[in-house]
Phi, psi and omega in degrees: 000332182297338179288349179271350185299316182298333180294334177301319179277324186294324184298303178291332178293320175298317178300317179297316181296315182293315184290325183276339181250351186282345178080187188290346180296342180261008183300325184279334186239355186301322181295326178290321178297314180299318179293319180298317182287327174296317178295324178298320178296321178295318180297317178299317178298321179295321178296315179295324178295316179298319178295322180295323180294335181279001181248166175291159185302324183273357183248011188274341183289133178241148179228141177221119178256122181271305180195167177275121185283307180230090180264097175228167183296123178080003182213110182236117179239118182253149166268098185220149184244150177229120179244103176237192184298323181291310181292328177296321178301316180290323179301312181294321179292313183296311184285324180292303178295323179299319178295318177299321179290325174300314180298316179301320184293336179302316178280320185294322183260019187305320186264004181279131183291338183251033183299320180302315180294323179299315179291329174297318177295320177300316178297319178299319179297314179300317181298316181294319181292321178294321177298321181299314187273346181260347181300145179257009177211160186289332180290317177291325174301320179296325177297314176295323178302313179288326177295321176297319178298317179295313182296321179294323176300316180292324183281319178297321180264025184302320176267069187291351175291342176271117180306324181295323179290318179297318179294319180297319179297317179295319180297315179299318181295315184291316180297320179293332178296328177298312177296323180298326176298323177299317179294319181295320178294319178300319180294320177297317178296322178299315183293318179291333182272314186254346182078007179201170174230020174284143184305312186303300181297322182293307185286341179270356183245013184294332180291344181258008186244149181295147180296326180298316179294318179296325177296317179298315179296317180298319180293324177291322175295322177296320177300317177298317180296323179298323180292307183289325185262011175055052177256152178303131011259013184251041186261356193292342185279340192294313181297319180293334181294350177293353177293342178286166176305149185303321176302329176294317178301318180293320184286311185284319192258010179239302192242351190234269193304313184290348177268355182298322179295322177296315178301316182299316182291316181293319178298326181266025186304324181298325178293314182290327178298328181268002181228082185302325180294318177294323179296318177296322178298322178297315181297316181297314179300315179297317181295316179297317184290323182295327175282320180302308181295323180294318179294318178298317181297335181291335190252358184275133174265340174286120186299322180288323180287329173297319177290330177294318175299323177297318178300314178304317181293315182292324174294327175301319175302316182295318179296318177303313180296321180295331178282350181279353178083209185302338178280350185235344185304308184296323180290326177298315180289324178297315178292328177299317182289312180297322177298324178301322178290302189283331179283323174298318177297321179293317179294318178294324175296320176298320177294324177295319177298315179298322180299323181271355184238037179054035176067023175287136181248349183280114183295337178291348178252019175258232178098130174067020186284350180298333180285332187259339183228070187296319181293315178299319180298313183293312182294318177296320180296321177294321174297321178298313180296325180291316185289329179279354178083035177298133185309129177099337180270172191302314182298330178298316184287322186273314183289322179297326177295323178293319179297318177298316180295324179295321177291344179265001185291120172067005176050036181203214184298328178297324177298317178296319183294304185287328174294320177295320178297315179297322179292318177298319178300326178295321178293319179293323177300316179299323181293305188287331177286326174295321176302316179298315180298315183293313182296329186271312192250347184242176179078188179278152179292139181233037187292144181241155176303149181299141180288165177280115182301335181284345184241012180219152179255009186271345184278129182279146178302143179090347179278124182281100184240122174256120181306133179087352181279138178283143177296151176236087184304139179207158180289150181282163179292167185298326180299337177264324184282327181298312175302324178296321179293317179299315179295327178296322176299318176297323179297329183273313194255339188300313183299319179295320178294320180294326184276346182296115182056030180054042185299317184290318178298316179296322179299317185272347189305321179298337181261313187262349190061170179200137174232131180294127179288150176234089185298158179287345172233166184292151180298315177302323179294321179294315180299315180296319180296321179297316179295322180295312181294328175299311181295325178295316179298316178297317182296318180296317179297320180294321179293325183278327188236339183268336185255002180220154180299143180263118179292144179293327177260130183294136175292168184298317177080174180285175179299319179294320179297315180295323177292320180294325176299331178260030177058041181053037174061027182295322178290324177296318178298314180299321182293316183289312187279315186269309183290301180294320177301319177295321178298313180296320178297318180297315179297321179295318179294323177296318179297314179298320180296314181289317187277317185266299184295304179295328179297316179296315181296310181294322179296318178297316179297318180294322180297310180290328177295316179294318179297317179294325177297320179290319177295327180297332180294337177289337179262075186262356177089359180265128182297322181296328178291318178296323180294317178298320179297317179296320180294316180297319179295320179296317180298320179296318179296317180296316181297320180295322180294316180297319180295320180294323178292323179295325179293000000 
């Protein structure tokens, strides 16, 4: 069975190569080929999963070595794959949700002239993500890591005729490069410390390495995770990435790219377990980000950007759990999987709403759509209930476990702090997601005439928009609604199935280990508190948006609201601290270079040049001058000799 592992990557990679190199002859059938190869990868993963279930827990890991990538003395890099319980979880999530998004894209991108290329990019993204999670060493993981960055750049900027999309793609690429430097430095430190970058030797030798070195490696891995998973301080790219087509938002921001950082930390758990300071940094980053993203999501009127803030917050929960060590690793991955279901469903539902509303994204111009889009309403609503943690649905089982683990952190004041932050985040999540539901599906219709495509960059290619025409909401075609229905089932039932007899924890235990958390307060009290804050968040949102008319134009709002609309001034901070700071630093370095470095070099050259010029005058070519010099030198030697004898 291990010989089938490479096929998981090969199938979508073949699709990308054929679709991107096959030319226009594939325009009519390319989308079917891309979807078929994504589905083929899922089927292969399902076969491997079934085989894995038939083995004992300690015998399930498979390895496949293809060839030696860089064979030189003292440096061996192999292209080899490792399929264990952790990577299998990601394989099924990536290929399963990815295939559904491919099917959805058939209808969503139907009128786009470059649909074949879009599906080629989707296949390339799947191949890179699968390479990332299947690699058995950090160097090959880095190759998949960079491939994901490239594919996301191509997908976010797919409509490059829109300046906003081109800028967003560039921004995502540049911000991720900062995180990528962290991963590259971590790999270099691993090689100098362990002599290899294969998972087995590196993670098995942490007990023989100094805590300082492991902390440095852990912090660099955290920096890498912050870039890919949009965590503070490298979160600024996520909201702008909504400029890409909606299926891209579902693929990148639900089940794949933004979860890569969580995978990296959990896979490297042995390093963080031996470096408590790095582990604490992970928890702090997750806690800060889950509140940051939730607050941003409260103020966004763009439905996709509100969901982007939600993604940032939910990934923050996963990062927080991953920083808790063995009591949180399994819960981080469990929430990652359930989040993949309901967040992909929410994004696809948002795309369905946009499809029926002439591509309008402003929720203040929606209202009452549940009557016109019943399937979208039900599937989106189930995703909404799952993400807020409604009892019995997937988010309830996974997010509540993270809150319990956070209250168990360090059995002291830290447990109260981080548990309280996680609990507060649950209430804010209930508020902003209820706000999205009310503005979109409830209340009176607030539809506005279609914008002029010549004066706006928000209209997607292929959308038939007549300036001044009122939207006519309608349900999406089956190619779009069927994936939404499948994801809704996952949003409802996945968490309960995973929690049954601790099935998910038991599944991951051979890879991640597991320790039962012991919260500083009782579990029933935590569950009751979570439900209470959930109801408070829902009630506040209903009082603010459900019981009073919603203005089409957003009011000025409080200082916090205005800051949240601008992503809590993250771009302003980056511009002042990084852009302007970088400019001042560059100018200072140029001044030092010209004044000090070049000054020393030029001054030394001028000194020796002047000295040589003066010495050159002694060599004037006149015999009488040389004779006088010889006489003077002789006289000096004689005088010196006489003086020395006198002494």
